[in-house]
Structures are given as C-alpha cells and as structure tokens.
C-alpha positions in Angstrom: 171.3 176.0 9.5 172.2 172.9 11.6 169.0 170.5 12.4 167.8 171.1 16.3 165.9 168.8 18.1 163.7 169.3 21.5 166.6 167.3 23.4 169.0 170.2 22.4 166.6 172.9 23.3 166.0 171.5 26.8 169.5 170.4 27.0 170.8 174.1 26.3 168.3 175.6 28.6 169.1 173.5 31.4 172.6 174.5 31.0 171.7 178.4 31.3 170.9 177.8 35.0 173.4 177.7 37.7 174.3 174.7 39.4 172.4 172.4 37.2 174.1 170.8 34.2 177.4 172.1 33.1 178.3 172.7 29.5 178.6 169.6 27.5 177.0 167.3 30.1 173.9 165.2 29.4 170.8 165.9 31.4 169.3 162.6 32.6 166.4 160.8 31.0 163.9 162.1 33.8 165.3 165.7 33.4 164.8 165.5 29.7 161.3 164.0 29.7 160.4 166.8 32.4 162.0 169.3 30.2 159.9 168.1 27.2 156.7 168.5 29.2 157.8 172.1 30.1 158.6 172.7 26.7 155.3 171.6 25.1 153.6 173.7 28.0 155.5 176.6 26.9 154.4 176.3 23.0 150.9 175.8 24.2 150.7 178.9 26.1 152.4 181.0 23.1 150.0 179.4 20.8 147.1 181.6 22.3 149.0 184.8 22.1 148.3 186.3 18.7 152.0 188.2 18.5 153.8 184.9 19.0 151.9 183.1 15.9 153.9 183.4 12.9 151.5 182.9 10.4 147.7 182.6 9.4 146.6 179.3 7.8 144.0 179.2 5.1 141.7 176.4 4.4 138.5 175.8 2.7 135.4 173.6 3.6 132.3 172.5 1.7 128.9 173.7 2.8 125.8 171.5 2.5 122.4 172.8 1.4 120.2 173.5 4.5 123.0 173.2 7.2 124.3 176.0 9.3 126.2 174.2 12.0 129.4 172.3 11.4 131.7 170.7 14.0 135.6 171.5 13.4 138.6 169.7 15.0 140.2 166.4 14.7 137.3 164.0 13.7 134.8 166.9 13.2 132.7 167.6 10.4 135.5 169.9 9.4 138.4 167.5 10.0 141.4 169.6 11.1 142.9 171.6 13.7 140.4 173.1 16.2 141.0 176.8 15.6 142.3 179.0 18.7 141.1 181.9 17.0 139.5 182.8 13.5 141.3 185.8 12.1 138.9 186.1 9.1 136.0 184.2 7.3 134.7 184.3 3.8 132.3 182.6 1.8 133.4 181.5 -1.9 131.3 180.6 -4.7 133.5 178.8 -7.0 131.3 178.9 -10.0 131.5 182.5 -10.0 135.1 182.8 -8.2 133.6 185.3 -5.8 134.3 185.9 -2.1 131.9 187.2 0.3 133.5 188.3 3.7 131.6 187.0 6.9 131.0 189.0 10.0 132.5 186.9 13.0 129.8 187.6 15.7 130.2 187.4 19.6 127.9 185.3 21.8 125.7 188.2 22.6 125.5 189.1 18.9 124.7 185.5 17.9 121.9 185.0 20.6 120.5 188.4 19.4 119.4 187.0 16.2 115.6 186.4 16.2 114.9 184.4 13.2 117.9 181.7 13.1 116.1 179.7 10.7 116.3 182.4 7.8 118.2 181.1 4.4 120.0 182.4 1.8 122.5 181.4 -0.9 125.4 183.3 0.7 125.6 183.7 4.6 126.8 186.8 6.0 127.6 185.9 9.7 129.8 183.2 11.7 129.8 182.3 15.1 131.9 179.7 16.7 131.2 178.5 20.2 135.0 177.8 20.9 133.9 174.2 22.6 136.9 171.8 23.3 137.8 169.5 21.5 135.1 170.0 19.0 134.0 173.6 18.4 130.9 174.2 16.4 130.9 176.8 13.6 127.3 178.3 13.1 126.4 180.4 9.6 123.5 182.7 9.5 121.6 182.7 7.2 121.6 178.9 6.7 123.0 178.2 3.2 120.4 177.0 0.5 123.1 176.3 -2.0 125.5 173.4 -2.2 128.0 175.2 -4.4 129.4 177.4 -1.7 132.6 177.0 0.4 133.6 178.3 3.9 137.1 179.7 3.7 138.5 180.2 7.2 141.9 182.0 8.1 143.1 180.9 11.5 146.2 181.1 13.4 148.7 178.5 12.8 149.4 176.7 16.0 153.0 176.2 17.3 154.2 172.9 16.8 153.8 170.0 20.0 156.6 167.5 20.2 156.0 163.6 20.7 159.5 162.9 21.3 162.8 164.6 22.2 164.2 163.5 18.9 161.7 165.1 16.9 162.6 167.8 13.9 162.6 171.4 15.4 161.3 173.3 12.6 160.3 176.9 13.1 161.1 180.1 11.6 164.4 182.0 12.6 164.3 183.8 16.0 162.4 181.2 17.8 165.2 178.8 18.8 166.6 181.3 20.8 163.5 182.6 22.3 162.2 179.3 23.1 165.5 178.3 24.8 165.8 181.3 27.3 162.2 181.5 28.0 162.2 177.6 28.6 165.1 178.1 31.1 162.9 180.5 32.9 160.4 177.8 33.3 163.0 175.4 34.5 164.4 177.5 37.0 160.9 177.4 39.0 161.1 173.5 38.6 164.5 173.2 40.0 164.3 175.9 42.6 167.0 178.2 41.5 167.3 181.8 40.0 167.9 182.3 36.4 170.7 184.7 36.0 169.7 188.4 35.1 171.1 188.0 31.8 169.1 184.9 30.9 166.0 186.9 31.9 166.8 189.8 29.8 167.6 187.7 26.7 164.3 185.7 27.1 162.2 188.9 27.5 164.1 190.8 24.4 164.0 187.8 22.1 160.2 187.0 22.7 159.5 191.0 22.2 161.6 190.9 18.8 159.2 188.1 17.7 156.3 189.9 19.0 157.4 192.7 16.5 158.0 190.9 13.8 154.6 188.9 13.9 152.6 192.4 14.4 150.0 192.7 11.8 150.3 196.1 9.5 149.4 198.8 11.6 148.3 201.2 8.6 149.1 204.6 10.8 149.6 207.6 8.8 152.8 209.1 8.5 156.2 208.3 6.9 157.7 205.3 8.9 154.8 204.9 11.4 154.4 201.4 11.0 158.3 200.8 11.7 157.8 203.0 14.9 154.8 200.9 16.0 156.7 197.4 15.6 159.5 199.1 17.7 157.1 199.9 20.3 155.5 196.7 20.7 159.2 195.3 21.1 159.5 197.3 23.8 156.3 195.9 25.7 153.8 199.0 24.4 151.2 199.0 21.6 150.5 201.4 18.9 148.2 204.4 19.9 148.0 206.7 17.0 145.4 206.8 14.7 144.6 203.2 13.9 141.1 203.0 12.5 138.6 201.1 14.8 137.2 197.8 13.4 133.6 198.0 11.9 130.8 197.4 14.2 129.7 193.7 14.6 133.1 192.2 14.0 135.0 190.1 16.8 137.8 191.7 18.3 140.8 189.6 18.0 143.6 189.5 20.7 146.8 191.7 20.0 149.1 190.3 22.8 
C-alpha cells in the first residue's frame, strides 16, 4: 500500500468539497496547516470513542512497598501516555507468575471505602481520578510488597501529527473514514455544503470501523456475534442477552 501523509489526507478531503480545490491542485500553505489542525482535532475526538479505538495497549509498572498512589502520564511516576480509559487492570506477582484482576472503582465507590490505610500483599481495587495532564491511580489495600507489578490495559490513542509530512500509519479502512469525515469538518470551515454522497461515505466508513472494533458480544446463538456487529454498523447496539458486568466494576463507553 502506497505511503500516505497528513498532507495527502488534507488535500483529498478538500478536493471532496465543491468549488474549493480542483482535483490535482495543491492547497495553499494556510489551507494545509488549517487542515492539519482539523485533522488532529478529529483524531483526538475519535480517541474518546471506544468503538473508534482499534486496539488495547498493555503495560506493566513496578509498585512500591507502602505506596498506594501513582501519577500516570508524561513525566509521571508511571511515565507514559495518560490513559483515556482503563479497560482492565491486574496485579502481577512475578515470583509466582500469577495475575489478580482489580476492580475498577467509580469516584463514589472509592470515597465509600472507610479505611483507606489498610494494607495487603495484593491490592484488589483501583481508582483513577482522570485529572489532566497527570492522572493519579490509587490502589486499595495499599500494597505492602515491592515484588508486585500493576498491569494496565488501556485504549490506544489515535496518532496526532506534528507535521503535514509525518507518516500516516493506521490500520486498513481508517484512511477512507478519516478523509471523508475530515471533509465534513472542513465544509463547516469553508461555509459550503458537502455533497450527500460524501456525507454518506463518511457515515458508512466510520460505522464499518466501529463494527470491526466492537468487542465480542458473547450473545448466545449461532451467528449472533456477527449479527450484533452488523447492528452496530447500522448505528444500533446489540440488546439480546449480553451478561451484565459484575457489581462494583466500572462501566466502559460503548460508542
């Protein structure tokens, strides 16, 4: 597949709009830079939608004896990407090669814990405050062993581009969806109406990615998962017999 750049995405998106740029023409520097800003805005917005996230990153971090709070983000105690959402979390004991799932708490559930000074070799609950740019992760009970790790499963954030010539490296299907949805964003910028077929392709291509990224539904019955994915692609959500999450677990976004 030929290499693609943000410049190519922006140019193609502008070309889809009537009366702005003829096919084969090159947008001005101002138009290109403005398109890059809109492109990054679009990707940042999609990064907050679970079904636009194409993967889950898994990272583990060393825990400190007697410490129950850790900042996470660029320059934090856990120096990495600040998670938009934690999909799952585990405590790992490398010496025994065992993994213990953590319950992810809401703010109300965390505040309801009376004795937050309790200690244990293996914490059982996790709370993240969501502060930006550094969030803080709290564990309960406080770990009293330094031979444990925290394993986090977090949404992979869609790439933000620094320049118009960066490498565009997304899974198949994203280039089409991004180009057509960027055209809709730029239509507002240029005060024009996007052609109906552009809006239709923008919606359909995004829905296809959502269906592809949808987690397994585990709905009983032959072919039910495929039916559920098709339902998501059409703009709906599966509603037949999916088991409810256990009490006390955090609810994850589904759209």
